[in-house]
N, C-alpha and C positions, 0 to 999 in steps of 0.2 A: 448539363452532362458532367462538368468537372466536379460539381458537388456530389452527384451520384457516384462518380468514380472514387472520390475521396471517402465517402461513407462506406463503400464496399471494401476499399483498401484497409481501413482500420480494423475490419472484422475478418480479413483473410488470415491474419496471424493474431489470434486472440491472446496468446500468451504475451507477446510483445506489447500489445495494446493495454492489457491489464496491468503489466508492470509499470508502464508509463502513467496510466491513470492512478495506480496505487500511490506512486510517489507524490502526485499532486493532491490526491484525496487526503492522505494523512498529513501533508503539509498544511492544508486548509484547516483540518481539525486542530492541529497543534497551535496554529496562529489564532484561531477563533477562541480556543480555551484560554490561551495566555491573555489575550486582549479582554476577554470576558471577566477574568479574575481581577485584572487591574481596574477595569471600569467598576466592577462590583464593589471592590474595596473602597474606592473613592466615594461612590454613591452612599455606601453604608456609613462611612466616616462623616459625610456631610449631614446625613439624616440624624445621626446620633447627636451631633453638635447643635443643629438648628432646632431640633424638637425641644431641647431644654432651654434654648435661648431665644433666638430671633425669629424662628420660623423661616420657611423659604422666602416668604415675602412678609413684610411687616408694615402695618398702618399705624402711624402715631401723629401727634400734633406737630405742626411746623415748629422747629426749634428744639424739639425734645432730644433729638439725637446729639446735638452739640452741648446741651445742658440737661442731663438726665435727672431731673428733679420731679418730685410729685407735684410741684407747682405747675409743671408743664403737662399735666394730665388733661384729659378731656372727658366730657360727659358721654356716657354710653349712648350710641346713636342707632336707633332701630332702622333708619334708612340705610346706614352703612352696613348693618348686619344683613339686611335684605339684599343689598347689592352683592355682598360676598356669598350669600346663599344661592344667588342666581348663577354664579360661576360654576359650571359643571365640573371644571378641572379641580376645584377646591374640595378636598376631602373633609377638611375640618378647619374652622377658624376659632382661635382661643383668645378671649379677652383676658388681660392680665393687669394687675396693679403692682408696681415694683417700687420698693424704697429700702432704706437702711434703718437699723435700730441697734440698741444695746440690749442684749439678752442676759438676764441675771438669774442666778440660783444660789441662795445663801450668800457666800462671800466670793463667788466666781462670776465674772462678767466677760462677755465676748461681743465684738462687733459682728453683726449678722446681716445677710441679705434677706429681706422679707418679701415673699411673693404671694400675692392674692390670686387664687385660681378658681376656676369652675371645675370642681373635682372630676366629674365624669368626662368632660371634654379633655381635660389634662391627661387623664388616664388613657384616653383613646390614642393619643399621639406619643406619650412617653412611657406607657406601661408602668406608671408610678405605683399602682396597687401591688404589682408583682415584686416591687423592690422593698416592700415592708419587711423588716427583719424582727420587729417586736411591736406588739399592739395591733391596731387595725387602721384601715383607711378612713379618711374623713368624707363627709357629705356636705351638701350646700347648707343644711340647717345647723350644722355643728358649731359649737362655740369653743372648739379645741383646735389643735394644730399638729403639724408633723415637723419633727426635727431630723436633720441629717445625722447619720450615725456618728461621724467625727465630732460634730458639735455637741451632741448629747453626751458623748464620752468626756469632752472637755468640761462640761458643766456638771457632770456626775448625775445625769438625769436618765430616767427610764419611763416607759409607757405608764401613764397614770400619775406621774409627778406633775408639778406645776412650774411654769417658767414665767418670768416677768419681762415684758418688752417695754422699752422706753425710747421714744423718738420724737421728731417734730412732724406734725401733720400738715395738711393742706393750708397754705398761706399762713404758716407760723403757729397754727393751733397746736395745743399740747396733745401728744399721742402716747398713751400709756395703757397697759392692761396686763392682767394676770390670767393666764390661760393654761388649762390642762394639756398635757402632751398625750395625744391619742395614739400616735405611732412613731416608730423610728425607721427612717429610710436609709438604705445603703445606696450611695451613688458611686459609680466607677471613677468619676472625676474627683481628684483630691480636693480641688478648689471648692466644688459644690458640697462635697462630703463634710467639710469642716465649717461651713458657714450658712447653709441654706435653711430657712424656716418657710414652710408652706402652710397657708391658712385659707379657709373659704373666702372668696372674693368679698361677699357681703360683710363678713366679720372684719376684714381688713379695712374696707371702706368706712365702717363704723368707727374703728379705732383711730384712723387717720383723719376723721372728719371730712371725708372725701366721698360724700354720698353720690352713688351712681357714676363715679369717676373711674377711669382706667388710664394707664400710661401707654398701652399698645394693644393691637390685635395682631396675633401671629397666624399666618396662613400656611397650612400644609396642602400639598397638591398631589394629584395622581402620579404614579410612576410613569415616566416617559413624557410628561407634560413639558412644553416649551415655556420655561420660566419667564423669559423676556417677553414673549407674546402675552402671557397671563398678566404680567405686571402692566403692560401697555393697556390691556382691556380694563383693568381696575383704574388706572390713571385716567382713562377716557371717561369713566362714569363717576368717579369720586370727586368730592369738593377739594380740589388741589389748593385752593386759597386757604383752607383750614388744615388739611391733612398732608403729611409727607409719606410717600410710599417708596420703600427701599427693598431691594432684594438682599439675600445673604452675602453676596459677593461685595456689595457696598458696605454692609455692616461688619463683615468679618473678613477684611482684605488679607489678613495674615494667613487664614486658612486657605484662601484662594491661591495665595502665593506658594504655600507649601505644596498644594496639589499640582500647581503648574511646574514647580521644581522637580517633583517626583515623576511627573509625566514626561519631562524632558529626559530623565534617566531611563524611563521605560522605553522611550523611542530608540535609545541606543541599544538596549537589550533586544528589542524586537527587530531592530535593524540587523543585528548579528544573526538572529533566527532566520530572517529573509535571505541572508547570504548563504547560510547552511542549506536552506531549502533550494536556492538557486543552483548551487553546486550539485545537489541531488537530482534535480530535474534535468539539469544540463547533462549529467552522466547518462540518464536514461535516453535522452534525445540523441546523444552521441552514439550510444549503442544501437539505437534504432536506425540511425543514418548509415552506420558502417554495415549493418546486416543487410541493408537494402541496396547496396551499391550494384550488385549484379542485376537486380530488378530494374534499377534506373538505366543501366547500360542497355538492356534489352528494349526498353521503351524508346530510348533515343535512336536505337538502331532501326526500329520499325517506323521512324519518322516523327515522333512526338517532339515538338519544340521545347527548348529548355525553359522558356518563360512560362509555358503552360504546365510543365511538370513542376516547376517551383510553386505555382499557384495551387496545384493539387496537394503538394506537400504542406504548404501553409494552411490550407483548408483542413487537412487531416489534423494538424496540430491544434488548430482552433477548436475543432469538434471534440477532440480528446480533452483539451484543457477545460472547455465549457462543461462537458459532462462530469468530469472529475471534480471541478470546483463546486458545481451544483450539488453533487453527491457529498462532498465534504461539508457543505453547509447543513444538509439534511442529516448527515452522520453526527455532526456536533450537537444538533438540537436536543436529542434526548439526554445527552451527557450534561449539557448546560441546565436543562430543566430539572434534572435529578439533583444536581449540586446546588441549584437555587433553592429547592425545597429542603434539601438535607445538606447544608453547607459544612465545609470542613471546620472542625473545632480544634483550637489549640489548648494546650495545658502547660503546666509548669511555669518556667521563666517567661516564655512568650506570652502566656495568659496574663502574667503580672504586668508586663509592659503595656499590653492592650488596656488592662484595667486602670493603669495610671493615667491614661488619656481619656478615660470615660467611655471606652469602646468595648463592645462585645468581642471576645476573642474568636472570631469566625472569619472565613473567607467566602462571602456570598457571591455567586457568579451572576453576572448581568445577562439578561436575555433581550436587550435592546436590539432592534433590527439592524442598526448600523454596525453593531459588533460583528454580525455574520456577513453582511454584504460588503463591508469595507475590506475585510481580510480575504474573502473569496475573490473580490475584484483585483486586489493586489497580487495574489498568487496567480490568478488567471493572466494578468498582464505580464508578470515575470515569465510565465510559461510560454506565452505567445511571442514575447520578445526573444527568448532563447531559441525558439523554433526558426528564427531567421538564419541561424547557423546552418540548419538543414537546407533551407532554400538557397542560401549562398553557395553551399557545397554543390548543388545541382549545376550551377553555372561553371564550375571548375572541372566537372567530370568530362573525361574523354571516353566515348562510348566503348571503344575497343578495349581499353584498360579496365573499365568497369565490368564488362562481360567476362573478362579473364579472372576477375577478383574472386 
């Protein structure tokens, strides 16, 4: 009976109800969009960094991470590849061979990072083909390579020119070769842009006398996948006596610390937002309570107990807050989905700052479920908590004074 009474009460004065709902509805939308933007930026930052380096999860030989030498490489393992293929959360796994060399052209020499890649797999996760600014992309059978734009500029090279690489191969073997430059690649990261050489994996294995050997396999995963759970699944099936399996937080602790530091600042900002929202919601509840004083007085005069009236008032607030919070989640959904597909893009100085960190100058919004549910739940809790004011007010009312109000 009390629930039925509360439901009827909230629709007796539609204007008052819609004003209260609107304050909660727009509060939820604001909180969801803000949290979605923060989460989206961090997800995009991590994706940009790990796709060109470690992957979300990386498999390498035990001891490689402490001493990243080609001597700590391992033979390509079809059993391992099949294991990774069987993980439905893994969207792509990329074998890589990594080492260092001296790159020379005429009288110019530079120390470079040489990366052996499977071109199509690499392009799937990094979009390397789209970053070509001169020449064309490589394929598995090519005996040519890609130079980063800054490195090509330092050596005075263009697509079609030749570069000499000199290094030490597997177990001290001599590693040297003269290769044509098939393409010049622009990387946003200044560090990569001035020193990266990419070549087909088979060609690099040949040059370094490391037949069928790789230094790591980097895993990319589906959006929304629990990285820790996926890592545990791989650990449970892989040969852990031979392989070490690490996630990006272990391999890139500095990035994790930067995100945690920024997140702490975000909590302060969103905390201020919650305070603003709380004052707005409290104002509407205060208005609603003052308007209904005469109504409360009449109900008490005809014999309704104060504790029952308080329960009705709390039930009304619960229903209003629930409907408005749910509506806010649904109202934010099309906005989030639109800006996820068409993210905000920066230009000018802001774009230059993003480029310097190797990131695309965009604000992609995240559509993770917890972004919606957490914010809606927090605003709902704030609204219900503030409604205790109205319930408490009921116990202080004197029926005769309320009727005269």
